[in-house]
C-alpha positions in Angstrom: -15.4 -4.4 23.6 -16.8 -6.3 20.6 -15.3 -5.4 17.2 -17.2 -2.7 15.4 -17.1 -0.2 12.5 -17.9 3.5 12.7 -18.1 6.3 10.2 -15.7 9.1 11.2 -14.0 12.3 9.9 -10.3 12.0 9.7 -8.3 15.2 8.9 -11.4 16.7 7.4 -12.3 13.8 5.1 -14.8 10.9 5.4 -13.4 7.7 6.7 -14.2 4.5 8.6 -12.7 3.4 11.8 -12.4 -0.4 12.4 -12.4 -1.2 16.1 -10.9 -4.6 16.3 -10.2 -7.3 18.9 -8.4 -6.4 22.1 -8.5 -2.7 21.2 -6.7 -2.9 17.8 -7.8 -0.1 15.5 -7.5 0.9 11.8 -8.7 3.8 9.7 -9.6 3.7 6.0 -10.4 6.8 4.0 -13.1 7.2 1.4 -10.6 9.2 -0.6 -8.6 6.6 -2.5 -9.6 3.7 -0.2 -6.4 4.4 1.6 -5.6 2.8 4.9 -4.3 5.7 7.0 -3.7 4.1 10.4 -3.2 0.8 12.0 -2.8 0.7 15.8 -1.9 -2.3 17.9 -3.9 -3.2 21.1 -1.1 -1.3 23.0 -1.9 1.9 21.0 1.3 1.7 18.9 0.9 3.0 15.4 2.4 0.7 12.7 1.8 2.8 9.5 3.7 6.0 8.7 1.5 9.0 7.8 3.2 12.3 7.1 2.2 15.2 9.4 2.4 17.4 6.2 0.1 15.1 4.2 -2.5 16.9 2.0 -6.1 15.6 2.4 -8.0 17.7 -0.1 -7.7 15.2 -3.0 -5.4 17.5 -5.1 -2.5 15.1 -4.5 -2.3 11.6 -3.0 -2.2 11.4 0.7 1.5 10.9 1.8 1.6 7.7 3.9 -0.6 4.8 5.0 -1.3 2.4 2.2 -2.1 4.2 -1.1 -3.7 2.1 -3.9 -1.8 2.5 -7.2 -3.9 1.5 -10.2 -4.0 1.1 -13.2 -0.4 2.1 -13.5 2.6 1.6 -11.2 4.9 4.7 -10.8 5.6 6.6 -14.1 5.7 3.4 -16.2 3.2 4.5 -18.8 1.2 7.5 -20.0 -1.2 7.9 -17.0 -0.6 10.1 -14.0 2.1 8.6 -11.7 0.7 5.6 -9.8 -2.6 5.9 -11.7 -5.8 7.8 -10.7 -7.8 5.8 -8.1 -5.8 7.1 -5.1 -7.1 10.6 -5.5 -10.8 9.7 -6.2 -13.6 9.0 -3.8 -14.7 5.3 -3.4 -17.9 4.0 -2.0 -18.8 1.6 0.8 -19.5 -1.9 -0.6 -19.6 -4.0 2.6 -18.8 -3.9 6.3 -18.7 -6.7 8.8 -17.5 -7.5 12.3 -17.3 -10.6 14.5 -15.6 -11.5 17.7 -12.2 -11.8 16.1 -12.2 -9.3 13.2 -13.6 -6.2 11.6 -13.8 -5.7 7.9 -14.6 -3.0 5.4 -14.8 -3.2 1.6 -14.7 -0.1 -0.6 -15.2 0.0 -4.4 -14.8 2.2 -7.4 -15.9 1.9 -11.0 -15.0 3.6 -14.2 -16.8 6.9 -15.1 -16.5 9.6 -17.7 -13.4 11.1 -16.0 -11.5 7.8 -15.7 -12.4 6.8 -19.3 -11.0 10.1 -20.5 -7.6 8.9 -19.1 -7.9 5.2 -19.6 -10.7 4.0 -21.9 -11.7 0.8 -20.1 -14.7 -0.4 -18.0 -13.6 -1.8 -14.6 -14.6 -2.2 -11.0 -12.0 -2.3 -8.2 -12.5 -3.3 -4.6 -10.2 -2.8 -1.6 -10.9 -4.9 1.5 -9.3 -4.1 4.8 -9.6 -6.8 7.5 -8.3 -6.1 11.0 -7.5 -8.7 13.6 -5.8 -8.3 16.9 -2.2 -8.5 15.6 -2.6 -8.2 11.8 -4.2 -6.5 8.8 -5.0 -8.1 5.5 -5.4 -5.6 2.5 -6.9 -7.3 -0.5 -7.2 -5.6 -3.9 -9.6 -7.0 -6.6 -10.0 -5.8 -10.2 -12.8 -6.9 -12.5 -12.9 -6.2 -16.2 -16.6 -5.2 -16.7 -16.1 -4.2 -20.3 -16.1 -6.2 -23.6 -12.4 -5.8 -24.4 -9.3 -7.0 -22.5 -7.0 -4.6 -20.7 -3.7 -4.6 -19.0 -2.6 -2.9 -15.8 0.2 -2.5 -13.3 -0.2 -1.3 -9.7 0.7 -1.6 -6.1 -0.3 -1.4 -2.5 2.2 1.3 -1.6 2.6 0.5 2.2 4.4 3.0 4.3 5.6 1.2 7.4 6.4 3.2 10.6 9.8 2.9 12.2 11.5 4.5 15.2 14.7 4.9 13.1 15.1 3.3 9.7 18.9 3.0 10.1 18.4 0.5 12.8 16.0 -1.7 10.8 16.7 -4.5 8.4 14.5 -6.3 5.9 14.9 -10.1 5.5 13.5 -12.4 2.8 14.8 -10.9 -0.4 18.2 -12.7 -0.7 18.9 -14.1 -4.2 16.1 -12.2 -6.0 16.9 -9.9 -8.9 15.8 -6.2 -8.5 15.7 -3.1 -10.7 17.6 -0.4 -8.9 16.0 2.9 -9.8 18.5 4.7 -7.5 21.3 3.3 -9.6 20.4 3.9 -13.2 17.8 1.1 -13.3 20.5 -1.5 -13.2 19.4 -5.1 -12.7 21.1 -6.6 -9.7 20.8 -9.9 -7.9 20.6 -9.3 -4.1 23.5 -11.1 -2.4 23.0 -9.9 1.1 21.1 -11.7 3.9 19.1 -8.5 4.7 18.4 -5.1 3.2 19.5 -2.1 5.3 18.9 1.6 4.6 22.0 3.8 4.6 21.3 5.8 1.3 18.4 6.4 -1.0 16.7 3.1 -1.7 14.3 2.5 -4.7 14.2 -1.2 -5.7 11.7 -3.4 -7.5 12.3 -7.1 -6.6 11.0 -9.5 -9.2 9.0 -12.7 -8.8 9.3 -12.8 -5.1 8.1 -16.1 -3.6 9.1 -15.7 0.1 7.6 -13.6 2.9 9.6 -10.8 4.3 10.5 -9.9 7.9 11.1 -6.2 8.8 13.3 -6.4 11.9 13.0 -3.3 14.0 13.4 -4.4 17.7 10.0 -4.8 19.2 8.4 -3.1 16.2 9.1 -6.1 13.8 6.6 -7.0 11.2 6.0 -10.1 9.0 5.0 -9.2 5.4 3.3 -11.7 3.1 2.0 -11.1 -0.4 -0.3 -13.2 -2.7 -1.0 -12.4 -6.3 1.5 -9.6 -6.5 4.7 -10.8 -8.1 7.0 -7.9 -7.2 8.1 -6.3 -4.0 9.1 -2.6 -3.9 11.4 -1.3 -1.2 11.7 2.5 -1.0 13.1 5.2 1.2 13.9 8.6 -0.2 16.7 9.3 2.4 17.6 12.9 3.3 17.9 14.5 -0.1 14.8 12.9 -1.6 12.7 13.8 1.5 13.9 17.4 1.3 12.3 17.7 -2.1 8.8 16.6 -1.0 6.6 19.4 0.2 4.3 17.0 2.0 7.1 15.3 4.1 8.8 16.7 7.2 12.6 17.0 6.9 13.1 13.9 9.1 10.2 11.9 7.7 12.6 9.5 5.8 13.9 8.3 9.2 10.5 7.1 10.4 9.4 5.1 7.4 10.2 2.3 5.0 7.9 1.4 2.1 7.6 -2.3 1.5 5.1 -2.6 -1.3 3.1 -5.4 -2.9 3.4 -4.6 -6.6 2.8 -5.5 -10.2 5.7 -3.7 -11.9 7.8 -5.6 -14.3 5.0 -7.5 -16.2 1.5 -6.1 -16.5 -1.5 -8.2 -15.8 -3.6 -8.8 -18.8 -7.3 -9.2 -17.8 -9.8 -10.6 -20.3 -13.4 -9.2 -20.5 -15.5 -10.4 -17.7 -12.6 -11.8 -15.6 -11.2 -10.7 -12.3 -7.8 -10.5 -10.6 -7.0 -10.2 -6.9 -3.9 -9.8 -4.7 -3.3 -9.4 -1.0 -0.7 -8.0 1.4 -0.7 -9.2 5.0 1.1 -7.4 7.8 1.6 -9.2 11.1 3.1 -7.9 14.3 5.8 -10.4 15.5 
């Protein structure tokens, strides 16, 4: 079948399904412009979505690829991870050809956002699906007359069979802020990151791609424009404290996020910024 795009309902909310080459599929939600599913041609799901996730907009949807903007985590006065992930976006473009399907959603400032953050902006999230990869591109335009600064992330939840059996390569030698260890700054000296305890690291100024090794579920991860990489797993105790996660949810996921965390982007009036995360099945 030729790639196509269709409007659907997913867990009771409006979404778009991208039907890609060779039967690859992806779903992106109108709520938060959040990628909720990415399936390979063999039907295998590559993103983790909690079976206890809430879809009514009262909280962010747990899983997929949430968009964090204009604030990363609790590093500021805004709600954690900003406000766009719980707001409706609108369709800006859709396109398909023999080898891809693409959807762009957009959101702009309004009275509610300006009450929280007094700046004029437009943000776009583009999802492009190919047979063995997705590209998620985030673009921010300053549409006002004054500069503003922001942090943010593409908070990607990657699905695993068992996180203890996985390993993440590509971060050797980089410094990271260890939020699970009193925010200590540590230089990574291991050839790979393994998960055997709560993990909450922000790696700084990462120049290399990563490889998530998980048997025949391995993924290549590449970022452009985002200087930081967040690696997060809540482990048993952290997961138990989340109402929207099953007790064993920690075992089936690892977040490897494209982020702006240590140094905010300063965007002059009329200028735009963009960053991208690419996930490739290997």
